[in-house]
C-alpha distance (Angstrom), angle and dihedral (degrees) to the residues before:
residue distance angle dihedral
M1 . . .
A2 3.80 . .
R3 3.81 91.3 .
V4 3.83 91.3 47.4
S5 3.80 93.8 52.2
A6 3.80 99.3 36.1
G7 3.77 109.9 16.8
E8 3.77 128.8 148.5
G9 3.81 92.1 -92.1
P10 3.82 143.0 -35.7
A11 3.82 93.9 -68.7
S12 3.80 92.3 51.1
Q13 3.80 91.7 45.5
L14 3.81 93.1 49.6
T15 3.80 90.6 49.5
A16 3.80 89.7 50.3
L17 3.81 89.7 49.5
R18 3.80 90.6 52.5
E19 3.81 90.7 50.4
L20 3.80 90.9 47.7
R21 3.80 92.0 51.4
G22 3.78 90.6 49.8
T23 3.79 91.5 50.0
L24 3.81 92.4 48.5
D25 3.81 92.0 47.3
A26 3.80 91.2 51.6
I27 3.81 92.4 47.6
E28 3.82 91.8 47.0
A29 3.81 90.4 53.0
E30 3.79 92.9 51.2
L31 3.81 91.9 45.8
A32 3.81 88.2 53.2
V33 3.80 88.6 55.5
D34 3.81 90.5 49.5
A35 3.82 90.1 47.5
V36 3.80 93.4 53.5
R37 3.80 90.5 46.4
A38 3.82 87.4 52.6
G39 3.83 90.5 55.0
M40 3.81 101.1 -102.6
S41 3.80 117.7 150.0
W42 3.79 124.3 -129.0
R43 3.79 87.6 -109.0
Q44 3.81 90.7 57.1
I45 3.82 92.1 44.8
G46 3.80 90.9 49.2
A47 3.81 91.8 48.4
A48 3.81 90.9 51.5
L49 3.82 89.8 51.0
G50 3.80 93.6 44.1
I51 3.81 93.7 -116.1
S52 3.80 136.1 101.6
K53 3.79 122.1 -84.0
Q54 3.82 88.4 -114.1
A55 3.81 91.3 54.9
A56 3.80 91.8 47.2
H57 3.80 90.4 49.5
R58 3.83 93.1 48.7
R59 3.80 91.5 48.1
H60 3.79 99.7 47.7
H61 3.81 113.4 12.4
E62 3.83 95.3 97.9
R63 3.79 94.3 54.3
V64 3.80 92.1 42.0
A65 3.81 91.2 51.0
H66 3.80 90.7 48.4
R67 3.81 93.6 49.4
L68 3.80 94.5 45.4
A69 3.80 91.2 48.9
D70 3.81 89.0 59.6
P71 3.84 106.8 82.2
A72 3.82 93.1 -156.9
P73 3.81 112.2 14.5
A74 3.79 93.6 167.0
T75 3.81 93.1 61.9
E76 3.82 91.0 72.8
I77 3.81 88.1 96.6
G78 3.77 99.4 38.8
P79 3.80 141.9 42.9
A80 3.79 111.7 -71.9
V81 3.80 91.7 -132.0
I82 3.81 90.3 59.5
G83 3.79 97.4 35.5
G84 3.79 90.8 51.4
A85 3.81 90.7 57.4
V86 3.79 96.6 46.1
R87 3.79 129.7 70.6
I88 3.79 113.7 -136.2
S89 3.79 114.8 -143.8
A90 3.80 118.2 -129.7
P91 3.85 92.7 -114.6
A92 3.82 90.8 51.6
R93 3.81 90.9 51.0
R94 3.78 89.9 47.4
A95 3.82 91.2 50.0
V96 3.80 90.8 58.8
R97 3.80 92.7 45.9
V98 3.80 93.2 49.8
A99 3.81 89.3 45.6
R100 3.80 89.9 56.3
Y101 3.79 89.3 53.1
E102 3.80 91.8 48.0
A103 3.81 90.2 51.2
A104 3.81 89.8 51.3
V105 3.80 92.8 48.9
L106 3.81 90.4 51.8
G107 3.80 90.1 49.4
S108 3.79 93.5 -117.9
A109 3.79 121.5 159.6
E110 3.81 88.4 -155.4
L111 3.78 133.9 50.7
G112 3.80 103.9 -129.0
T113 3.77 134.8 -171.7
G114 3.80 90.7 -98.9
H115 3.80 90.1 59.8
L116 3.80 89.3 49.0
L117 3.80 89.3 53.5
L118 3.81 87.9 56.4
G119 3.80 87.9 48.9
V120 3.80 93.0 53.8
L121 3.80 89.4 47.9
Q122 3.82 89.2 58.2
C123 3.81 102.5 33.3
G124 3.81 97.8 99.5
D125 3.82 97.7 -118.8
E126 3.83 105.4 150.1
R127 3.80 95.0 -150.1
A128 3.80 91.6 50.9
E129 3.81 90.4 47.8
R130 3.81 91.5 53.4
L131 3.80 90.8 48.2
F132 3.81 94.2 50.6
E133 3.79 91.0 45.5
R134 3.81 90.4 52.2
I135 3.81 93.2 52.2
D136 3.82 92.1 40.1
V137 3.80 97.8 -119.6
T138 3.80 115.2 148.9
V139 3.79 131.0 -178.3
A140 3.80 91.2 -112.3
R141 3.82 94.0 51.6
A142 3.80 93.6 45.0
R143 3.79 92.7 46.6
L144 3.79 91.6 50.3
A145 3.81 92.0 48.9
L146 3.79 90.4 47.9
R147 3.80 95.2 47.0
D148 3.79 102.3 36.9
G149 3.80 103.8 30.3
V150 3.78 113.2 138.3
D151 3.77 91.7 -136.3
P152 3.83 106.6 32.0
P153 3.82 115.7 -165.5
P154 3.82 118.7 -109.5
D155 3.82 95.7 -101.5
V156 3.83 94.0 48.7
P157 3.81 114.9 68.2
D158 3.79 122.3 -150.7
A159 3.81 92.5 -123.4
H160 3.77 132.5 160.2
P161 3.82 108.5 -175.9
R162 3.77 119.4 -143.6
K163 3.77 91.5 -136.8
L164 3.77 134.8 15.7
P165 3.82 112.1 -95.2
R166 3.77 121.4 -132.6
A167 3.79 113.4 -79.6
D168 3.80 91.3 -120.1
A169 3.80 93.8 52.1
T170 3.79 113.5 132.9
A171 3.78 132.9 -148.9
A172 3.76 132.5 -163.8
V173 3.79 114.4 -101.8
S174 3.81 112.1 -108.5
P175 3.82 116.2 -116.9
L176 3.80 92.2 -113.6
A177 3.82 93.4 48.5
R178 3.80 90.3 49.0
R179 3.80 92.6 50.7
L180 3.80 92.9 49.8
I181 3.80 93.6 46.8
E182 3.80 90.6 49.2
R183 3.81 87.7 50.4
A184 3.81 89.3 54.6
L185 3.80 92.4 47.8
A186 3.80 91.7 49.7
A187 3.82 92.0 49.8
V188 3.80 92.0 49.4
A189 3.82 92.4 47.0
A190 3.80 88.7 58.3
R191 3.80 96.2 56.4
D192 3.80 132.5 72.5
S193 3.81 100.0 -110.3
R194 3.84 94.0 53.7
E195 3.80 91.3 -165.2
L196 3.78 121.7 126.9
T197 3.80 109.3 -141.7
A198 3.79 131.3 -171.1
L199 3.82 88.3 -104.1
D200 3.81 90.7 55.5
L201 3.78 88.4 52.6
L202 3.82 92.2 48.4
H203 3.81 91.9 48.2
A204 3.80 90.5 53.2
L205 3.80 92.8 47.3
L206 3.81 89.8 55.1
S207 3.81 95.3 43.4
S208 3.80 89.1 89.9
E209 3.79 117.5 59.6
S210 3.80 89.0 -155.3
S211 3.80 94.8 56.8
G212 3.78 119.5 114.1
A213 3.81 89.1 -121.8
A214 3.82 93.1 55.2
R215 3.79 93.4 44.6
T216 3.80 92.4 47.3
L217 3.81 89.8 56.1
S218 3.79 90.0 46.2
K219 3.81 89.8 55.4
L220 3.80 86.9 56.1
G221 3.80 90.8 53.4
I222 3.82 93.5 -105.3
A223 3.80 116.0 129.2
P224 3.84 110.4 -136.3
A225 3.81 88.3 -141.8
R226 3.81 89.6 60.5
V227 3.79 91.2 52.5
R228 3.81 91.6 48.5
A229 3.81 89.5 51.6
E230 3.81 91.3 51.1
L231 3.79 90.3 47.8
R232 3.82 95.2 60.9
P233 3.83 98.8 73.3
L234 3.80 90.9 39.4
E235 3.81 92.6 52.7
A236 3.80 88.8 56.1
Q237 3.81 89.2 61.0
R238 3.79 100.0 77.4
P239 3.84 115.7 -163.2
A240 3.79 108.9 -98.0
S241 3.82 96.6 -159.8
A242 3.77 115.4 96.0
A243 3.79 86.9 -154.3
L244 3.79 88.6 78.6
R245 3.78 92.4 59.5
Q246 3.78 125.5 93.4
S247 3.78 117.3 -175.0
C-alpha cells in the first residue's frame, strides 16, 4: 500500500498495485477455502464479498474443490505421520500459503525461512500481530531486508523477477525450512493441544541462527533471541476459539 500511494514514480506504483491485487486475490481464494471448511454457503461467501453466490462460486469453486479433496493439505511440508496427528490452525496454514506467494514474487525457486517469516507477518494471528507491532517489524521492512540484504542467507536468493509470477505459483520448500517446520510439528505432536499455531511456526523458524528468518530480523536490528524470549509467554496463551482449528 505504501508503494502504491507513494512510490518512486507511476511505473513503480503501477507495479506495486499489480502485486497488491495479486496478493489480495490469493488471500481471498484461501479465505474462501477456510469459509467453506467452516460451513459457510456460497450465498454467504458471496454476500461477504459483495457479489452474487454464482459469482463467488465461479471465482473460487475450483480451488475450494481441490483443497477439500486433499485430506491433509498442511502435511505437504512435513512427514505425514506427524502431520496426520497434528491440527494446523488456519493462521498457520495461511502463513505457508502467503509465503509461497512471496517466494514467487521474489522469483525464488525455493520457499525459504525468510518467506515463511513474511507469511507469519501476514497470517492474521492476533498474538503474532501484537508481537511484531511491539518489536516494530512490518511486512514492508521485512520484505525489503529479505530482498535487498547485502549478505542474503543461503535459503533466500537475491532475486528480482522480470515479471510478476502468478499468485498461485508454488516453490519447493528449502531443506532448512523443511527441517524447521518438521521440528515444529514434532514439538506440537508431543504436547496436549496438538495444534500447530503461527507462533509455533515462528519459534521454529528462529530456532536456527543461520535461518533466513533469523538473519532477516537481525538485519532489522532485532535479535532473534529477544523474539524467542517474547514468544514464550505468548505460546502459553493457546487460542480459545475453535474457529482457528482445522482438523
